N, C-alpha and C positions, 0 to 999 in steps of 0.2 A: 503493500499500499504506500502511495506517494505520500510525503510530508505535506500538512495542510498550507505550509509557504508556498511550497511549488505549485500546488493547485490553484491558491489565488491568484499566483503571478500569471499562470497559463489563462484563467479567465478574464483578468484584466486586460492581458495582451488579446485575447480574442474580442473583449469588448470594444477596445481603442481601434482596432482594426474594422471592425464592423461598423463603428461610428465613422470612422474617417471615409470609408468607402460609401455609406450614405450621404455623407456632406459632398464628395465627388459628384455623386451622381446627380444629387439635386442641383448641385452646381453648373453641370453640365448640361442640363433639361431644358434652361432658357435657350431662346433664340440666340444668333450673334448679335452682339452690340447692347445687349439688356443686363450684360454682366454687371453686378455691383460690386466687386470683389476690388477690381483696380479702378472704379471710375472717379475722376476728380469729382471734388465738391461742386454744388453749383454755386456760381459765381452770382451774389445778389449785390446790386448797388448799395451802398451804405447811404442810407437817410437818416440825417441827422436830425432830432427834433429840440429845438431851442424852446426852452420855458421862461417864458418872459414874466 
């Protein structure tokens, strides 16, 4: 029987691999040009509000 530490390490490794693969699949399902991973922030013009 394997020690509990080895079982936990294998389980955590498997969970991390499954989560990473799901993130990759979800990230690549979008059409071209719609990815938000490396998109630059939208440039909004700065509007100054002056209180008088």
